[in-house]
N, C-alpha and C positions, 0 to 999 in steps of 0.2 A: 759849757753851760750845764749846771747841775739841776737835778730834779727839783721842781718847786721854784726855781729862779725865774722871775718874770722879766729879767733884763733882756732887751732885744739882742739878737745875735750880732756879733761884730762883723765887720766887712770881711775879715779873714775867714770866719766860720761860714759866711754865706758863699764865699768863693770855693771853699772846700766842698760844700754840699753840691754846688752847681757843677763841679768838675767830676763828681762821682759817676762812674759808668754803670748804667742799669742793664743787666744782662737781658739779651733778647729772649723771648719765649722759645723754648726748645720744642720742635715739632713732636707731637705725640706719636709714638711708635704703634704698630699694630698690636692689639691686645692678645693675639694668638688664642682666642677663646671667647668666652662670654657670649654676647649676642651673635658673635661670628658663627657659632654653630647653628643658629637659626638661619643665617644666610646660607650656610652649607646645605641645609635641608631644602630651603627655597630653590636654590640653584639645582639641586638634585632633581626636583620635580620639573623645573623648567627644561633641563636637559632631557628628562623622560618624555615630555610632551612634544619637544621640538626635534632634536636629533634622534631620539628613539624612533619616532615615526619615519624620519628620513632614512634611517638605516634599514627599516622594514620595507622599504620600497621594493626590495628584491622579491617579496611575496607578490606584490602587484605585477612586477615585470614578468615573473613566471606565469601568472594567470593570463596576462595580456598575450604572451607568446604562445600559450597552449590553446587559447580560444580565439575566436574571431569576433570578439565583443565590439571592436571598433573596425568595421570593414574597410579594407584598403590600407590600413596603417601597417608600417613596416617595423621590424625589430629595432632598427637604428633609430626610428622616431621615438619609440618607447624608451630606448636607452637615453636619448637626449632629454626626455622629460625628467628622468632621474638625475641627470647631471644638472639640468636647469634649476631644479628646486634647491640644490646646494649652491650653485653659482649665484643665484639671485640673493640668497641669504648673505653671501659674502659681499656682493656688489653694493648692497644697500647700506653697508657699514658707515660710509661717510655721512649719509643722510641721518642715520641713527645717532652718530656722534653730534651732528649739528643740532638735532632736536633735543638731545640730552643736555648740550651746553646751553641752549636757548630757553628751554621750558622745564628742564629737570628730567632725570633719566626714566621716571615712571611714565611720562607721556608717550614716548614711542613704544614702551612695553604694552601699555593698554591698547593703543592703536593696533599694534601687531597682533594682540590676542584676538581682536575683533576680525581683522583680515584673515588670520589663520582659520578661525572657526567658519567664516563665510566661504573660504576656499574649499573646505571639505564638503560643505553642503552643496556648493555649485558644482564641484567635481562629481558628486553623486548624481547630479542632474545632466551631466554631459553625455552626449551621444555621438559626437564627432571628435576626431583627434585634435583639431585646432582648439576646441573647447577644453580638452584635457591639458593642452600646453598652457593655456591661460590660467586654469584653476589649480591643478595639481603641480604645475611647473612654476609659473610666474607668481601667482597670488600666494601660494603656500610658501615659496621661498622668501618673498617679501615679509610675510608674517613671521617666519622664523627669525629673519635678520633683525627686525624691529624689536622682537621680544628678547632674543638672546644676546645680541651685540652689546647693549648697554650694561649687561651684567659682568662682562669680562674683567674690567679693572676693579670691580667691587671686592672680590674675594681677596685680592692682594692687599687691599686696604685693611683687612681684618686679620691677616695671617702673615707671619714672616718665617719663623723657624719651622712651622707646621704647614707652610704654604703648599708644598708638594702633596702632602697627605690630603689636605682639604680639597685641593684641585682634583686629585684622583677620586675622592669620594663623590664630588659633584658630577664629574664626567662619567662616573659609573651609572648615573641616571640614564644616560643614552643607551647603555647596554641593557639595563633592566627594561627601559621603555621599548627597545627593539624586541626584546624577548616577549614581553606582554603583548605588544602591538602585532607581532608576527602571528601569535596564536589567535588573538582576537580577530584580526583581519581575515585569516584563513578560515576560521570557524564561521564568521559572519557571512563571508562570500559563499561558502558551501551550503550553509543552512538557511540563509535568508536571500541576500543578493549583494551585488557590488555596490549598489546605491546605498544600502543601509550600512555597509561596512564603512563607507566614507562618513556618513552622518554620525554613526556611533563614535568613530574615532574623533571627530570634531567636538562632540559633546564631552567626551572624556578629557580632551585637551583643555577645553574651556573651564571645566570644573577644577583642573589642577593648576592652570596658569593664573586664574583670577586671585585666589588667596596668596599664591607665591609672590605675585607682583606687589600686592598690598603690603606684605611683610618685609619686602626688601628695603635696606637702608645703606647709604654710602657714608664714607668718612672723608669726603673730598676736602673739607676745610682743614682737617687734621693732617692730611698727607700732602696737600697742594697738588693733587692730581689734576690733569687737564683733559678736556674733551675737544681736541682739534679735529675738524672734519677731514682734512686732507693735507698732509705735509709730505711732499715728494722727496724731501731730503733723506727719508729712511730707505729709499731705493738704492742709495749710494753709500749708506752708512757702512764703514769698513767691517763691522762685526755683524750687523743685522742682515746684511746681504746674504750671508751664509744661512741664516735662519729662513730667509725667503726662498732660497734654493732648496733647502730641506723641505719647506712647505710644498713647493711645486711637485717634487718627486714623491713625497710621502702621500699626498692626496691622490696623485695619479694612481699609485699602487693600491691605496686603501679602497678607492671607489671601485676599481676593477674587482678586487677580491670580495668585497662585501656584496656587490650586486651580481657577480657572476657565479658564485658558488652554488646558489640555489638552482640556477639554470644548468650548471655543470652536472648537478646531481640527476636532474630529470632528462636532459638531452644527451649527455655524454655517457652516463652510467645506466640510463634507463630506469631510474628509481621512480617511485610514485610521487605525486604532488605532496602528499603528507610527509614523506621522508625528506623531500627537498625542503619543506618548511621546517622540519626538525633540525636539519643542518643549519639553517638560518638562525633558528632559536638557540642552538648550542653555541654558535658563534657569538650571538648577543649575550648569552649568559656568561661566557668567559670574558667578554668585554667588561661586564659589570664587576667581575672579580679582578681582572687584570689592571684596569685603570687605577683603582686605589692602590694596588700593589706597586705599580710603576710610579705613582705619585709618592709613595713612601720611599722608593728607591732613590728618587730625586733628592730627598732630604738626607738620605744616608750616604750616597755615593757621589752626589753632585748632580746638578740639573742637566748639564750637557752630557755627562757620562751616562746617566740613566736613560735619557731620551735616545741617544745614539745606539746604545747597547740593545735596547728594546726594538728599535727600528731594524737593526742588523738581524735579530732573531726572526722578525717578521719576514725578512728576505729569505733566510734559510728555510723557513716553513714552506715557502713557495717552491724553492729549488729542490728540497729534499723530501717533501711530503706530498704536496699537491700534484707535482709533476707525475708521481708514481701512484696516485690514488686510483685504484681500479676496483675498489669495493666500498661498500657503505661504511665499514669499520674504519678503513684508512681515512676516508673523507671526514668522519667524525673526529679523528685524531687531528687532522689539519684544522678543522673548525675550532678545536680547543686551543691549539697553539696560536693560530692566526687571531682568534678572538682575544686572546690574552695580550697580544703584542701589536696587532694591526692598527688599533685605534690610538696608538701612542701619541699621534699628533694632537688629538683633542684633549688628552690628559696633560700634555706638557707645553703646548704653544704659549699659554699665558705665563707660566713660571719662566720659560726660556726667554720670552720677550722682556719680562721684568729684570731678568739677570743681565741681559745684554744692553738694554737702553735705560734702565732705571724705572722705578715705580711711577715717578711723576709723568714720564712720557709714554707710559705703557699703552694708554688708550689711543693716542694718535699713531703710534707705530703699528698697533694691531689693526687699525683701519686700513693701512697699506697692506698688511699681511693678508687680510681677508680678500682684498681686491685681487692681489696676485694669485691667491688660492682659487679664485673663481674660474680661471682658465682651465687648469687641470681637472677641476671638478666637473666642468661642462663637457669636456671632450674625452675623459678617461674611458667611460663605458662604451661610447661609440667606437673608440679606437680598439678596445678589447674585442667587441663583437665583429669589427671589420677584420681583425687578425684571424678570428675563428672562421669567418666567411672566406677569407683568402686561403686558409689552410684546406678548407673543404673543396672549394671550386677550382683552385689552381694547383694545389699540391696533392689533392686526392686523399687527404687524411679523413678518417672517420672516427666516430666515438670520442673517447677521451683524448686521442692523439690530435684531433682537430683543435684542441684547446692548449696544446703544449707551447706554441709560440706566445699566445696570450699570457699564459702563466709565467713563462720565462721573462716576458716583458715586465710584468708586475713585480717579480722578484728583483729584477735588475733596477727598477725604480726605487724600491725599498733600500737596496744596497747603496746606490748612488746618494740617496738622501742621508744615510748614516755617515758616509764619508764627508759630505759637505758640512755637516754639523761640526766636524772637528775644526773647521775654519773659524767658527765663532769661539771655540775654546782657545784657539791660538790668539785671537784678538784680545780676549779677556785676561789671560794669564801671561801673554808675551812670549810663550815658547810652545813647543809641540809635545811636552811631557804628558803622556797619555794617562799617567797614574795620579796626576794632581786632581784633587777633589773639586771639580768645577761642573 
């Protein structure tokens, strides 16, 4: 039928039109930039205010152990509080996914911000150890989980080729946050009081989290991403099970290293509280540098290769540096290397999960990952201190030698984690070729 012809189409023409196949809309890929960089900034400050503070717990732990601020409390109880705040953040992930799926991802984030801030204020008012368990442990961990967990699938929706770099930059917020919070917390405790250290930390976090939550955006419709609260199938996924094993041993080692190094400085080497805080701060500063660098290595060498290699270096830093650290200078060197590589889990868990299970299922798989990670997070530091206590009371070790079994255990956990991750590589590429970029 020609242009301008008003003759109705024939039956054959109608049949031809009706049988034409209309292509289905192609899912829009991640833009690898644009507003995605605003998401990076927002998540940087979310990490700053949540995991940055959690990593700075070593300053509180050192203060609690050096003073009798909570009469009758034991070192193991204080260690459990540090593990509890991380574990609760992980355990709350199914609820966070449910709220995100039902009401939108910003609802749990705003609720978490309020709980987080109140936990700091109430912790400042605590006078008994059980009150500290509820506030600095349970409430604070729930606040972290509700704020942080909904953000995990978001970055992968905005980045593909640059996903590792973007994840590394955002996770660096935890290092910068730990650095700043360590100094702020130590200075506030010394010059004002423990109460005001909590209150000031809470107000800083509220000021950072509120605008960050407001500016966050997802691309769920464009990517088809799902928020499933709890899918147990990921526990037996042939590739993801190795990521879960890597999670268990990585977190066990990381928590021991980041929480114990400050105490090692003061108890084992006899350094001052300020030098112990400096070690914690140096570790945090190099986390801020190392996490983006590790993220960049994922894009360049492959996500599993980069994560496994960095985890192996973290193991060697325990075996070859921390074990022989008998001076302030050597301990600084350990803090540099460990800071650069020890937090590999937080810089790579998201990209690794997306690599193994796919972007669509990333949220539901990571909900299982966080629950699995809650166990080592809770018991790691108590195990570490128990090993130190055993070395002192049963083996008669003193000074830095009392920490040798604890340090070796942490290094062994890092090493085992690096080896397990190769199983995920084998699942993806179908062979054990170590030089394939995966």
